[in-house]
C-alpha positions as CSV (number, residue, x, y, z in Angstrom):
1,M,0.0,0.0,0.0
2,R,1.3,3.5,-0.9
3,E,1.9,5.9,1.9
4,K,0.0,9.2,1.4
5,L,2.3,12.2,1.4
6,P,1.1,15.4,3.0
7,T,0.1,18.2,0.7
8,P,2.1,21.4,1.3
9,K,0.1,24.5,2.2
10,L,0.0,27.1,-0.6
11,A,-1.5,30.0,1.4
12,F,-1.6,31.1,5.0
13,G,-3.8,33.4,7.1
14,I,-2.4,36.5,8.8
15,N,-2.0,34.7,12.2
16,E,-0.3,31.7,10.5
17,T,2.1,34.0,8.6
18,A,2.9,35.9,11.8
19,F,3.7,32.7,13.6
20,A,5.7,31.2,10.7
21,L,7.9,34.4,10.5
22,S,8.0,35.0,14.3
23,L,6.5,38.4,13.7
24,G,3.5,40.2,15.2
25,R,0.3,40.7,13.2
26,T,0.9,44.4,13.0
27,K,4.3,43.8,11.2
28,V,2.6,41.3,8.8
29,Y,0.0,44.0,7.9
30,A,2.8,46.5,7.5
31,L,4.7,44.2,5.1
32,I,1.5,43.7,3.1
33,N,0.9,47.5,2.9
34,E,4.6,48.0,1.8
35,G,4.1,45.4,-0.9
36,A,6.7,43.0,0.6
37,L,4.0,40.3,1.0
38,R,1.5,39.6,-1.7
39,T,-2.0,38.5,-0.7
40,I,-5.0,36.9,-2.4
41,K,-8.6,37.3,-1.3
42,I,-10.9,34.3,-1.3
43,G,-14.4,35.1,0.0
44,G,-13.8,37.4,2.9
45,R,-10.5,35.9,3.8
46,R,-7.1,37.5,3.1
47,L,-4.4,34.9,2.5
48,I,-0.6,35.3,2.0
49,T,0.8,32.9,-0.6
50,A,3.7,30.6,0.3
51,N,5.6,31.9,-2.7
52,S,5.3,35.4,-1.3
53,I,6.7,34.4,2.1
54,S,9.6,32.5,0.4
55,E,10.4,35.5,-1.7
56,L,10.4,37.8,1.3
57,L,12.8,35.5,3.1
58,D,15.0,35.2,0.0
59,Q,15.2,39.0,-0.3
60,T,16.1,39.6,3.4
61,E,18.5,36.6,3.7
62,G,21.5,38.6,2.4
63,G,20.4,41.9,3.7
64,S,20.3,43.6,7.1
65,G,17.6,41.2,8.3
66,D,15.1,44.0,8.7
67,A,11.9,42.8,7.2
């Protein structure tokens, strides 16, 4: 029998993003307003794409670390 592999998450809520990045919700909203994090809206829910989070980390990796 094949073992079922977990499906990676493609988008995260504000709280999940804050937790994943070890930031507060206010900073996540600031990053969204600055255009550093891209969001999508599905229904009434604002989600941050996993690609957007990865790109933010890639951009800050070699820099000052200030997100």
